[in-house]
C-alpha positions as CSV (number, residue, x, y, z in Angstrom):
1,M,124.6,87.7,68.4
2,K,127.5,85.3,67.7
3,T,130.7,87.2,66.9
4,F,134.3,86.2,66.4
5,G,137.4,88.3,67.2
6,L,139.7,89.9,64.7
7,C,143.0,91.5,65.5
8,S,143.2,90.3,69.1
9,S,139.5,90.7,69.4
10,L,139.7,94.5,69.1
11,F,137.0,94.4,66.4
12,R,133.9,92.2,66.0
13,I,131.9,91.2,62.9
14,N,128.8,89.1,62.4
15,A,129.8,85.4,62.0
16,T,126.8,84.7,59.8
17,Q,127.9,87.4,57.4
18,A,131.4,86.0,57.4
19,N,130.3,82.5,56.6
20,K,128.0,83.8,53.9
21,H,131.0,85.2,52.0
22,G,133.2,82.2,52.7
23,I,136.0,84.4,54.2
24,N,136.9,82.4,57.3
25,S,139.9,80.7,55.7
26,A,141.0,84.0,54.1
27,L,141.1,85.6,57.5
28,R,142.9,82.8,59.2
29,F,146.2,84.7,59.0
30,S,144.7,87.6,61.0
31,T,142.5,85.7,63.4
32,T,145.3,83.4,64.7
33,S,145.2,85.5,67.9
34,T,147.8,84.9,70.7
35,I,145.1,84.5,73.3
36,R,145.4,80.8,73.9
37,G,146.5,79.0,77.0
38,P,149.8,79.1,78.8
39,E,152.0,77.9,75.8
40,K,154.6,80.2,74.3
41,R,152.8,82.7,72.1
42,R,153.9,83.6,68.6
43,Y,154.2,87.3,67.8
44,I,151.9,88.4,65.0
45,P,152.9,91.8,63.5
46,R,149.9,94.0,62.8
47,R,151.5,96.9,61.0
48,A,148.7,97.7,58.5
49,V,145.1,97.0,59.7
50,L,142.8,97.4,56.7
51,Y,139.1,98.1,56.9
52,V,137.0,96.3,54.2
53,P,133.3,97.2,53.8
54,G,131.4,94.2,55.2
55,S,128.5,94.6,52.9
56,D,130.5,94.7,49.6
57,E,130.9,91.1,48.3
58,R,133.3,92.2,45.5
59,K,135.7,93.8,48.0
60,L,135.3,90.9,50.4
61,K,136.6,88.5,47.7
62,K,139.7,90.6,47.3
63,I,140.8,90.1,50.9
64,P,143.4,87.3,50.2
65,S,145.2,89.5,47.6
66,L,145.3,92.8,49.6
67,G,148.6,92.1,51.5
68,A,147.5,93.7,54.8
69,D,148.6,92.2,58.1
70,C,145.1,92.3,59.5
71,I,141.6,92.7,58.1
72,V,138.7,94.5,59.8
73,M,135.3,93.7,58.5
74,D,133.6,97.1,58.7
75,C,129.9,96.8,59.4
76,E,129.4,100.4,60.6
77,D,131.3,103.2,58.8
78,G,131.6,101.1,55.7
79,V,127.9,100.8,55.1
80,A,125.9,103.0,52.7
81,L,125.9,106.7,53.6
82,S,122.1,106.7,53.7
83,K,122.1,104.2,56.6
84,K,124.5,105.8,59.0
85,F,124.4,108.8,61.2
86,P,126.7,111.9,60.7
87,G,130.0,111.4,62.5
88,A,132.4,113.8,64.0
89,T,135.0,115.3,61.7
90,R,138.7,115.8,62.3
91,T,141.7,117.1,60.4
92,N,144.1,114.8,58.4
93,E,146.9,115.5,60.8
94,A,144.8,114.6,63.8
95,K,146.7,117.0,66.0
96,E,143.6,117.5,68.1
97,L,143.9,113.8,69.0
98,S,147.6,113.9,70.1
99,F,146.8,113.3,73.8
100,A,144.4,110.5,73.0
101,R,146.9,108.8,70.7
102,Q,149.7,109.0,73.4
103,Y,147.3,107.7,76.0
104,V,146.5,104.7,73.8
105,V,150.2,103.9,73.5
106,T,150.7,104.2,77.3
107,V,147.9,101.9,78.2
108,A,148.8,99.3,75.5
109,K,152.4,99.2,76.6
110,A,151.3,98.9,80.3
111,F,149.4,95.7,79.4
112,K,151.9,94.5,76.9
113,L,149.6,94.9,73.9
114,Q,150.2,96.0,70.4
115,A,149.1,99.7,70.0
116,I,147.3,100.3,66.7
117,D,147.2,104.0,65.5
118,L,144.2,105.8,64.0
119,V,143.1,106.0,60.4
120,Y,144.6,108.6,58.0
121,I,141.4,109.8,56.4
122,D,142.7,111.2,53.1
123,Y,143.5,107.8,51.4
124,K,144.9,109.5,48.3
125,D,147.4,111.5,50.2
126,L,150.2,109.0,50.6
127,A,152.8,111.6,51.5
128,G,150.7,112.7,54.4
129,L,150.1,109.1,55.4
130,K,153.8,108.5,55.4
131,V,154.4,111.4,57.7
132,Q,151.7,110.4,60.2
133,S,152.7,106.7,60.1
134,E,156.3,107.6,60.9
135,E,155.1,109.9,63.6
136,G,153.0,107.1,65.1
137,A,155.9,104.7,65.0
138,G,158.0,107.3,66.9
139,M,155.2,107.6,69.5
140,G,155.3,103.9,70.1
141,F,152.5,102.5,68.0
142,T,153.2,99.1,66.4
143,G,150.7,99.5,63.5
144,K,148.1,101.6,61.9
145,Q,144.5,101.2,60.7
146,V,144.0,101.8,56.9
147,I,141.0,102.2,54.8
148,H,142.4,101.6,51.3
149,P,144.7,98.9,49.9
150,G,146.9,101.6,48.5
151,Q,147.8,102.7,52.0
152,V,149.1,99.2,53.0
153,P,152.7,99.4,51.6
154,V,153.3,102.9,53.1
155,V,152.1,101.9,56.5
156,Q,154.0,98.5,56.5
157,A,157.2,100.3,55.6
158,A,156.8,102.9,58.4
159,F,156.2,100.2,61.0
160,S,159.0,97.9,59.9
161,P,162.5,98.4,61.3
162,P,165.1,99.5,58.7
163,P,168.2,97.3,58.2
164,E,170.5,99.7,60.2
165,K,168.1,99.5,63.2
166,I,168.0,95.7,63.1
167,E,171.8,95.6,63.0
168,W,171.9,98.0,66.0
169,A,169.5,95.9,67.9
170,K,171.3,92.6,67.3
171,A,174.7,94.1,68.2
172,L,173.3,95.6,71.4
173,I,171.8,92.3,72.5
174,Q,175.1,90.5,71.8
175,A,177.1,93.2,73.7
176,F,174.6,92.8,76.6
177,E,175.1,89.0,76.7
178,E,178.8,89.3,76.7
179,H,178.8,91.7,79.6
180,Q,176.5,89.4,81.5
181,K,178.9,86.5,81.0
182,E,181.7,88.7,82.4
183,G,179.5,89.6,85.4
184,K,179.2,93.3,84.5
185,G,176.1,95.4,85.0
186,A,175.5,98.7,83.2
187,F,177.7,99.3,80.2
188,T,178.0,101.8,77.3
189,F,177.3,100.8,73.7
190,R,178.3,103.1,70.8
191,G,178.5,106.0,73.1
192,N,175.3,105.5,75.0
193,M,174.6,104.1,78.4
194,I,172.5,101.0,78.1
195,D,169.6,100.4,80.5
196,M,166.8,97.8,80.5
197,P,164.3,99.9,78.4
198,L,166.8,100.1,75.6
199,L,167.6,96.4,75.8
200,L,163.8,95.6,75.7
201,Q,163.5,97.9,72.7
202,A,166.3,96.0,70.9
203,R,164.7,92.7,71.6
204,N,161.4,93.9,70.3
205,I,163.0,95.1,67.1
206,V,164.7,91.7,66.5
207,Q,161.4,89.9,67.3
208,L,159.5,92.0,64.8
209,A,162.1,91.6,62.1
210,S,162.1,87.8,62.5
211,S,158.3,87.8,62.3
212,L,158.1,89.6,58.9
């Protein structure tokens, strides 16, 4: 079966179905993956990854107006209830999946990939979604899967650096460059000893902010 990748090829959908609904151009902003040759790769933020039922033409046509960073054409869980097998259940908070979530982050970081967090299943509970999204961002996730357009703004806000964090990152990078010019190694910045992981974190924040 011919398939094409979506969100760095993490998900696959049927190409025939995509062509039928004429959504290739609508998805171009999501499918411009960074897996191409040796040239410098552009960072594409994937804060909110939205599932859209692949069998619902009305919802497919709404894709360009949904505002999500990445769209997943759901051809499994999004199909009619009568056509799918019962799945495992879990709590909204997903505490039972804490180890698995942390493991995903660890592996993604090791391979320099974006780590996308799990779905918050109660799509009407935006307060709970906000808590879990901010928790995921604190764990190191760079984005989150969503199942309803109403979840998109909450998730995007949680995975976007606030102005004070951007200012901190830019100032730290500037201080690092000044110390490098002076031939100095380790240094303190606003009361904290700066090492390479913190510098990389600052660079990632600035890169994300400039990509939004």
